[in-house]
N, C-alpha and C positions, 0 to 999 in steps of 0.2 A: 089769556087767562079767562076762564068762563066767568060770567057776571055773578053767578050764584057763589062761586068760590071766592071771588073778590068781595062780595057782600059779607060772606062769613068771616073773612079775614078782617074786614073793617069792624064788624060788630064785636067779634071776640077780642080783637086787639084793643078797641076802645074801652071795653069793660075791664079787661085784664091790666091795661096800661095803668089805670089808677092804682090798683093794688101794687104793681111793680114799683111805680114811682114813689108812692107813699111809704113803702117799706124800704126800698133801696136808698132813697135819697133823704130819708128822715134825718134831720140834724145837719144836712149838707145844703139842700135847697130850702129857701125860706118857707116856713110852715104855711103862711097865708097863700102862697102860690100852690102848694100841694092841696090845701083845703078847697081851692076853687075848681079843681079838676072835676069834670062831670063826664059821664058816658057820652052825652050829646056833643059836648065841645070836642072831645077826643075823636068821636066818629067823624065829625066834619073835618078835623085835622087830618086823620088818616085817609079819608076819602080823597082829599086833595093831594096828599103826599104820594099815595099809591098810584093814583092816576097820572101823576107827572113824572114819577121816578122811572129810571131805566134799570133799577135793581130788581132782583127776584125776592119775593116775600114768601116765607114758609111759616106754617104753624106746626108746633111739636105736639104730638098726642101721646097720651098714656091711657090705654083702655077706652079709646074713643073720646077722651076728655082732653080738650086743648089745655096744655100746661105752659106753653111758651111760644115765642115767635122770634123770627129773625129776618133781617134784610141783608142781602149780599150782592155785590156786583163790582164793576170797575171803580177804582178809587176816584173820588171827587176832588182830590187834592191836586192843585195845579203844579206843584213841585215834583210830582211823581210821574213816571212814564206809563206806557200802556201795559207794562208787565205787572203793575200794582193793582191789586183788588182791595176791597174794603168790606168789613162787616160793619154796616152802618147802624144796625140795631140788633141786639140779642137780649131777650128778656125771658125770664123763667119765673113762674109763680114761686113765692118764697117758701111754700110748703115743700117744694122739691129741691131747694138749695142743698148742696152738700151730699147729694145722693147719686151723682154721676150723670144726671140728665143734661146739665150744662155742658159737660165734657162731650157727650154724644152729639149735642147740637153743634158744638164747635168743630168736632170731627167731621160732621156732615158738611159744614160750611167750607172748611179747608179742602176736603175732597172734591166738592162740587167746583170750587174755584180752580183747583189743580186740573180738573178735567177740561177746563176752559183755557188752559195754558198760562195761567197767572203764575208768577214766581214768588211773589210776596203778598201777604195779606196785612192790611193795617186796620186799626180801629181807634176811636177816640174815647177816652175815659176821663171822668172828672178826677182831678188830683186827690180830692178828699174822699173818694170812693174806694177806700182801702180793701174792702171785701172783693170788689170787682177786679181791682188791680192785682190782688193776690191770685185770683182765679186765672187771669190772663197770663201772669208770670209763671204759674205752675204749668200752663199749657205750652209755654215756650216763647210767648211774646216778650219783647223788650222795648223799653222807652227809647225812641229814636232821636230824642233831642228837640222835637217840634212841640211847641206849646201855643195855645190860643186862649184868649179871654172870651168868655161868653156871659151874657147878662141873662140870668134866670130869675124872674120875680123881683127884679130890682137889685140883685146881688151879683157882683162880678165874681165869676168862678173860673178857675183855670182847668182847661182840658189838656191832656197829654196824649200824644199820638204814640201808639204802640205798634210794633211791626213783628211779623212772623215770617220767616223764610221757609217756603215750601221746598221740600226735598224732591 
C-alpha cells in the first residue's frame, strides 16, 4: 500500500470514526467513553492497527467524498479454519444509512473475499446494536452461536459472531 494512501485512510478513518461510533453506539457504549474520542487518539490507534494488520482496508467514496470504510481478510478466530474470512470493520457515515451504500460495501467485501477462495465470512457485532444486526441479517448473515464479552469504557458488552456462507 502506498504511504499516501495509507495516510489518507488513517486521517479519514480517525475523523469519521468518531462520528460513526458516537452515532452508532449512543446508548450502548458508555457516553464518557464516546465523549473522550478525538481525531488524534483515533489516528494513533488506526496507524498502529493498519500497520500491524494483515487485513485489507478500503474507503468507500461518493462523488470523491469518503463516506465509509471497511477492513476484510482471513478470520482472526482460532476456532475457524482457513476457509473463513472476516469483515473486521465496516462503517458508514450516518447520513448515508438506509440508502443502499452499506449493501454495496458488503457486496464488495463478499465478492473480494470470494475471489480469494473463502467460503464463509464472519463478523462481530454488539448484541445491543440492533440497527447493525438487522442490516447483517437482511444481507444473509446469521448468528452462529459464538459470543464474547468485551469491556468498552468500563462496561461489559456482549459481541455476537455472525456468519455468511458464500455461494
